[in-house]
C-alpha positions as CSV (number, residue, x, y, z in Angstrom):
1,M,133.2,154.9,181.9
2,N,135.5,157.9,181.7
3,K,139.2,157.2,181.2
4,C,141.5,159.9,182.3
5,S,144.8,160.8,183.9
6,L,145.1,161.2,187.7
7,S,145.6,165.0,187.3
8,D,142.5,165.3,185.1
9,F,140.5,163.2,187.5
10,M,141.5,165.5,190.4
11,Q,140.7,168.6,188.4
12,T,137.2,167.1,187.6
13,L,136.6,166.2,191.2
14,S,137.7,169.5,192.6
15,P,134.4,171.4,192.3
16,W,132.4,168.6,193.9
17,L,134.5,168.7,197.0
18,S,133.5,172.2,198.0
19,N,129.7,171.9,198.0
20,D,129.0,168.5,199.7
21,Y,127.5,167.1,196.5
22,L,129.7,164.0,196.6
23,R,128.4,161.4,198.9
24,K,130.9,158.5,198.5
25,V,133.9,157.4,196.5
26,Y,134.2,153.7,195.9
27,L,137.2,151.9,194.4
28,D,136.1,148.5,192.9
29,D,138.2,145.4,192.6
30,K,139.1,146.3,189.0
31,G,140.5,149.7,190.0
32,H,137.6,151.7,188.7
33,I,136.5,154.7,190.8
34,L,132.8,155.2,191.3
35,L,131.6,158.6,192.4
36,L,128.3,158.5,194.1
37,F,126.5,161.8,194.4
38,R,123.7,162.9,196.9
39,D,121.1,163.2,194.1
40,G,121.6,159.5,193.0
41,V,123.9,160.2,190.0
42,Q,126.9,157.9,189.6
43,D,130.1,158.4,187.5
44,V,132.7,155.8,186.8
45,Y,136.3,156.6,186.1
46,H,139.4,154.6,185.2
47,I,142.6,156.4,185.9
48,E,145.2,155.2,183.4
49,D,148.4,156.8,184.6
50,C,148.8,156.0,188.3
51,T,150.0,153.2,190.5
52,D,148.0,151.5,193.3
53,E,150.0,153.5,195.8
54,Q,149.0,156.8,194.1
55,L,145.3,155.6,194.2
56,R,145.6,154.8,197.9
57,E,147.1,158.2,198.6
58,M,144.3,159.9,196.7
59,L,141.7,158.0,198.6
60,E,143.3,158.8,201.9
61,D,143.3,162.5,201.0
62,L,139.6,162.3,200.2
63,K,138.9,160.7,203.5
64,K,140.8,163.6,205.2
65,K,138.4,166.0,203.5
66,G,135.4,164.2,205.0
67,I,134.3,162.1,202.1
68,S,133.2,158.6,202.7
69,V,135.6,156.3,200.8
70,E,135.4,152.5,200.3
71,D,138.1,150.4,198.8
72,S,136.7,147.0,197.8
73,R,140.3,145.6,197.7
74,T,141.0,146.3,201.3
75,N,137.4,146.5,202.7
76,T,137.9,150.0,204.0
């Protein structure tokens, strides 16, 4: 599991948003973010410096960019 700040996570995620490599983002019930890629690779992140509201906003932004997002805490 990768531990990082929200800004580091967004910077890491940025290149994957432009080439349709990212298939799904999943937020588990422990607050870990799983990135599921089209080639079967998975990465797990724990963002240490943000609130639940900031996580929800980030997930909504990813949805607006056309990425499938699932939040196990809200079943969306």
